[in-house]
N, C-alpha and C positions, 0 to 999 in steps of 0.2 A: 435479576441476580447476576447474570452473565456480564452485564454492563458494569456492575460494581467491581467485578474482578478485573476488567480491562482498564479501569481508571488508574490504578497504580502503575500499570505498564505504560500507559500514555504519558503520565507525568514523568516517569523515569526517562523515557525517550526524549521528551522535551528538555529536561534538565541536561541530558547528555549533549544535545546540540548546543546549548548555551555554554556548557563547560568546554566544548571543543572550539569555541570561538566562531561558530557558524551562524552568527547573528545575521539575519537577512536585512536587506535594504531595498531601496527603490531607485529606479532610473527613469527620468522623464526627458523627452526630447521632442523637437518639432521639425518636420521636414517641409521645406518650401522650395518653390521654383525660382529660377533666376529673376523672374518678375515679382518676387516676394509674395506669391500666392501660396496658401497651404495646399499640400498635395494629399489627396485622399486615397486610401487603399494601397499604400506603399508597404511592402514587406520589409521589416527592419529586423536584422539578426544580431543577437548578442553573442559575441564570440569570446572564448578565453584568450587572453593575450599570449600566453606561452605556446599554445599549439593551434590556435584558430579553430578549436572545436566549438560547434554551435551549442550554446547552453539553452537559449530561449529564442523565440521569435514573437513578433507582434505586428499588427497592421495599424497604419495611421487612420485616424478618423477624419471626418470632414474638416476639422480644424487643423489637420496635419500633425496632431499630437500622437505619439506612441509612448506606452509606459510598460515597464517591467517591474513586477513585484516579487517579493520573496527571493531576492538575489543574494546569494551567499557572498561572504567577504572574499574578494579576489581581485585580480587585474583583468580588465576587459577591453574589447574594442567593439565598435559598431560597424556592421557591413550592410550595405544596401546595393542591390543590383536590380535595376528596373528597365524594361524595354523603353527605349527613347531617351535614356539618360546615361551618363557616364557612371561606372561603378564608384561607390564611395566607401572608403575605409577611414575610420576615425583614428586619432592617436590613442594611445593607451590611457585608461583612467582607472581609478580604484574605487571599490566599495569596501569600506572598512568601518570600524567602530567610530572613527572621527567623521566619516562621510557616509551616513546611512541613507540619505536622500541626495541623489546626484541629479542635477539638472544640467544637461549639456547645452552648449550654444546651438542656435538654429543650424540645421544642416541644409545647405543649398545644393540641390541637384542641378547639374548642368546638362 
């Protein structure tokens, strides 16, 4: 019975997020070495473009791929700092209603 009472609340909150334009998207990227080999275990940070606040982080898998899911509509940058490589800052990109699935070009760590 308790769960039936929670259902309308959950539905109302979901509809509120849609009404506010906070539709979520996905970001996919691949991190490779200068030798074009995928890099495993690299921490990738998703930052807000306006203030560089970290929103999410992910680690690359054996294939060098990192993914971010449930990303709210906004402008972002990717930041990677890894021992043995130069820090990497991407240019600004957007997640919005026109670009819900963003695939970034391969990131080459030097």
